[in-house]
SELO-97362 format. One record per residue: x, y, z negated of N, C-alpha, C in turn. Coordinates in Angstrom, 2 decimals. Each point is the difference from the previous one (the first is absolute). Example, Ala and Ser with C-alpha at 12.3 -4.5 7.8 and 13.67 -1.06 7.14 Angstrom:
% residues 2
n.x:n.y:n.z:ca.x:ca.y:ca.z:c.x:c.y:c.z
13.19:-5.69:-7.80:-0.89:1.19:0.00:0.90:1.20:0.00 .
-0.35:1.05:0.72:0.82:1.19:-0.06:-0.77:1.09:-0.73 .
This chain:
% residues 101
n.x:n.y:n.z:ca.x:ca.y:ca.z:c.x:c.y:c.z
-40.32:-48.64:52.78:0.68:1.18:0.50:1.06:-0.44:0.99 .
-0.02:0.67:1.08:0.91:-0.32:1.08:1.15:1.00:0.00 .
1.24:-0.50:0.10:1.18:0.88:0.04:0.19:0.43:1.45 .
-0.08:1.32:0.16:0.15:0.56:1.33:1.28:0.82:0.04 .
0.34:0.43:1.17:1.20:0.83:0.18:-0.14:1.32:-0.74 .
-1.23:0.56:-0.02:-0.23:1.26:-0.72:0.23:-0.17:-1.49 .
-0.49:-1.13:-0.55:0.17:-0.25:-1.43:1.48:-0.18:-0.32 .
0.70:-0.73:0.83:1.44:-0.21:-0.21:0.77:1.31:0.13 .
-0.39:0.83:0.94:0.66:1.31:0.17:-0.25:0.88:-1.22 .
-1.23:0.01:-0.50:-0.31:0.78:-1.20:0.79:-0.52:-1.21 .
0.10:-1.31:-0.12:0.75:-0.60:-1.11:1.47:0.39:0.10 .
0.53:-0.04:1.21:1.39:0.40:0.22:0.22:1.47:-0.37 .
-0.90:0.88:0.44:0.11:1.43:-0.33:-0.10:0.22:-1.51 .
-0.90:-0.74:-0.63:-0.15:0.11:-1.45:1.29:-0.43:-0.70 .
0.58:-1.10:0.44:1.26:-0.47:-0.59:1.12:1.01:0.21 .
0.07:0.59:1.19:1.02:1.01:0.28:-0.21:1.21:-0.90 .
-1.23:0.47:-0.13:-0.31:1.15:-0.86:0.32:-0.29:-1.46 .
-0.40:-1.20:-0.45:0.26:-0.38:-1.39:1.51:-0.10:-0.26 .
0.73:-0.52:0.94:1.46:-0.10:-0.15:0.63:1.38:-0.03 .
-0.51:0.88:0.85:0.50:1.37:0.02:-0.28:0.70:-1.33 .
-1.20:-0.19:-0.52:-0.35:0.58:-1.29:0.86:-0.58:-1.12 .
0.25:-1.31:0.08:0.84:-0.66:-1.01:1.41:0.59:0.03 .
0.55:0.21:1.17:1.33:0.59:0.13:0.01:1.42:-0.55 .
-1.03:0.77:0.32:-0.12:1.37:-0.51:-0.09:0.01:-1.52 .
-0.82:-0.89:-0.55:-0.14:-0.08:-1.46:1.29:-0.44:-0.67 .
0.70:-0.95:0.58:1.28:-0.43:-0.56:1.02:1.14:0.00 .
0.01:0.77:1.08:0.91:1.15:0.06:-0.37:1.02:-1.07 .
-1.29:0.23:-0.20:-0.45:0.95:-1.04:0.38:-0.51:-1.38 .
-0.14:-1.30:-0.23:0.37:-0.59:-1.29:1.50:0.15:-0.24 .
0.81:-0.25:1.02:1.45:0.16:-0.14:0.36:1.46:-0.29 .
-0.68:0.93:0.66:0.25:1.42:-0.23:-0.38:0.38:-1.43 .
-1.13:-0.50:-0.47:-0.41:0.27:-1.38:1.01:-0.59:-0.99 .
0.51:-1.18:0.31:1.02:-0.61:-0.86:1.26:0.85:-0.04 .
0.39:0.54:1.15:1.18:0.88:0.06:-0.24:1.26:-0.83 .
-1.19:0.57:0.12:-0.32:1.21:-0.78:-0.01:-0.30:-1.49 .
-0.52:-1.15:-0.38:-0.02:-0.38:-1.42:1.43:-0.13:-0.51 .
0.87:-0.60:0.78:1.40:-0.15:-0.39:0.65:1.37:-0.18 .
-0.27:0.91:0.92:0.55:1.36:-0.11:-0.52:0.70:-1.25 .
-1.30:-0.15:-0.29:-0.58:0.60:-1.20:0.61:-0.59:-1.27 .
0.24:-1.30:0.00:0.62:-0.63:-1.16:1.41:0.56:-0.23 .
0.73:0.19:1.08:1.35:0.59:-0.11:-0.08:1.43:-0.54 .
-0.98:0.76:0.49:-0.16:1.39:-0.46:-0.38:0.03:-1.48 .
-0.88:-0.89:-0.41:-0.37:-0.08:-1.41:1.22:-0.33:-0.85 .
0.81:-0.94:0.46:1.21:-0.37:-0.74:0.96:1.18:-0.06 .
0.15:0.73:1.10:0.89:1.16:0.03:-0.49:1.06:-1.00 .
-1.30:0.24:-0.01:-0.55:1.00:-0.91:0.09:-0.45:-1.46 .
-0.14:-1.30:-0.25:0.16:-0.49:-1.37:1.43:0.18:-0.48 .
0.95:-0.23:0.91:1.41:0.20:-0.35:0.27:1.48:-0.27 .
-0.55:0.87:0.84:0.16:1.44:-0.20:-0.65:0.44:-1.31 .
-1.15:-0.56:-0.31:-0.68:0.33:-1.26:0.85:-0.41:-1.19 .
0.57:-1.20:0.06:0.84:-0.47:-1.11:1.21:0.91:-0.17 .
0.60:0.41:1.11:1.14:0.92:-0.08:-0.41:1.34:-0.58 .
-1.15:0.50:0.41:-0.48:1.28:-0.52:-0.30:-0.10:-1.50 .
-0.56:-1.12:-0.42:-0.28:-0.17:-1.43:1.30:-0.04:-0.81 .
1.02:-0.66:0.54:1.30:-0.04:-0.68:0.61:1.39:-0.08 .
-0.08:0.75:1.09:0.53:1.36:0.00:-0.76:0.88:-0.98 .
-1.31:-0.18:-0.06:-0.80:0.77:-0.94:0.38:-0.32:-1.44 .
0.19:-1.26:-0.29:0.40:-0.40:-1.35:1.36:0.58:-0.35 .
0.94:-0.04:0.94:1.33:0.58:-0.25:-0.12:1.51:-0.23 .
-0.86:0.67:0.76:-0.20:1.44:-0.17:-0.61:0.29:-1.38 .
-0.92:-0.83:-0.43:-0.61:0.20:-1.33:1.04:-0.15:-1.10 .
0.87:-0.99:0.14:1.06:-0.20:-0.99:0.92:1.22:-0.02 .
0.36:0.49:1.18:0.88:1.17:0.09:-0.68:1.24:-0.59 .
-1.27:0.18:0.30:-0.74:1.15:-0.55:-0.05:-0.07:-1.52 .
-0.27:-1.18:-0.52:-0.03:-0.16:-1.46:1.36:0.31:-0.61 .
1.08:-0.41:0.67:1.35:0.29:-0.49:0.28:1.50:0.05 .
-0.46:0.66:1.05:0.22:1.44:0.13:-0.84:0.79:-1.00 .
-1.17:-0.51:-0.34:-0.86:0.70:-0.97:0.69:0.16:-1.35 .
0.80:-0.98:-0.36:0.70:0.10:-1.29:1.06:1.08:0.02 .
0.44:0.41:1.18:1.02:1.03:0.12:-0.57:1.41:0.06 .
-1.29:0.12:0.21:-0.63:1.32:0.06:-0.11:0.54:-1.43 .
0.51:1.22:-0.22:-0.04:0.53:-1.36:-1.44:0.29:-0.44 .
-0.22:-0.18:-1.29:-1.33:0.29:-0.55:-0.15:1.51:-0.12 .
-1.20:0.43:-0.28:-0.26:1.44:-0.18:0.82:0.53:-1.17 .
0.10:-0.77:-1.07:0.77:0.43:-1.17:1.48:0.14:0.34 .
0.55:-0.95:0.76:1.41:0.07:0.39:0.24:1.21:0.91 .
-0.92:0.25:0.90:0.13:1.14:0.91:-0.04:1.31:-0.79 .
-0.91:0.10:-0.96:-0.09:1.21:-0.82:1.25:0.20:-0.83 .
0.52:-1.08:-0.57:1.23:0.09:-0.80:1.17:0.45:0.86 .
0.09:-0.52:1.21:1.08:0.39:0.91:-0.09:1.49:0.34 .
-1.21:0.46:0.31:-0.19:1.42:0.33:0.35:0.89:-1.20 .
-0.39:-0.41:-1.21:0.32:0.78:-1.20:1.50:0.04:-0.22 .
0.67:-1.12:0.18:1.45:-0.04:-0.16:0.69:0.87:1.05 .
-0.47:-0.04:1.22:0.58:0.82:1.07:-0.15:1.48:-0.33 .
-1.16:0.40:-0.47:-0.21:1.40:-0.38:0.88:0.38:-1.19 .
0.13:-0.90:-0.95:0.81:0.27:-1.18:1.46:0.20:0.39 .
0.51:-0.88:0.87:1.41:0.08:0.39:0.26:1.17:0.95 .
-1.00:0.44:0.73:0.18:1.10:0.93:-0.14:1.36:-0.67 .
-0.47:0.03:-1.23:-0.21:1.27:-0.70:1.36:0.63:-0.33 .
0.04:1.34:-0.07:1.25:0.68:-0.33:0.45:-0.36:-1.42 .
1.28:0.12:-0.25:0.58:-0.37:-1.29:-0.51:0.87:-1.12 .
-0.44:1.23:0.29:-0.51:0.88:-1.04:-1.30:-0.57:-0.60 .
-0.78:-0.67:0.80:-1.26:-0.57:-0.47:0.27:-1.22:-0.84 .
0.97:-0.80:0.42:0.34:-1.25:-0.70:1.50:0.04:-0.35 .
0.38:0.64:-1.08:1.41:0.09:-0.36:0.63:-1.35:-0.27 .
-0.79:-0.98:-0.33:0.58:-1.32:-0.31:0.58:-0.67:1.25 .
-0.30:0.55:1.16:0.54:-0.55:1.24:1.36:0.58:0.37 .
0.48:0.99:-0.77:1.30:0.58:0.32:1.10:-1.03:-0.11 .
0.80:-0.01:0.98:1.12:-0.93:0.00:1.25:0.77:-0.40 .
0.74:-0.57:-0.93:1.23:0.66:-0.46:1.00:-0.03:1.14 .
0.58:1.15:0.22:0.95:0.09:1.09:1.40:-0.17:-0.50 .
């Protein structure tokens, strides 16, 4: 095989094209690396937000449980209503409520 100017020119063009493609691919790889880094940061941010939300949820559950103990039962509510009606009744109905003047 004889090396001619045409063969050398084709080889040169091929090398230029391959180098151009290599540069393009390296730029794409760097861009993908940058995107991966951004995604990792976003995942970390969301994990931190999730942990904060879970802590807030746990605190809310503790508070709800504490407030549940303060809610009167049906029996306590009925007793309160009966007492209110008893105390609001006129003295003629309940003479034992008369206060000595």
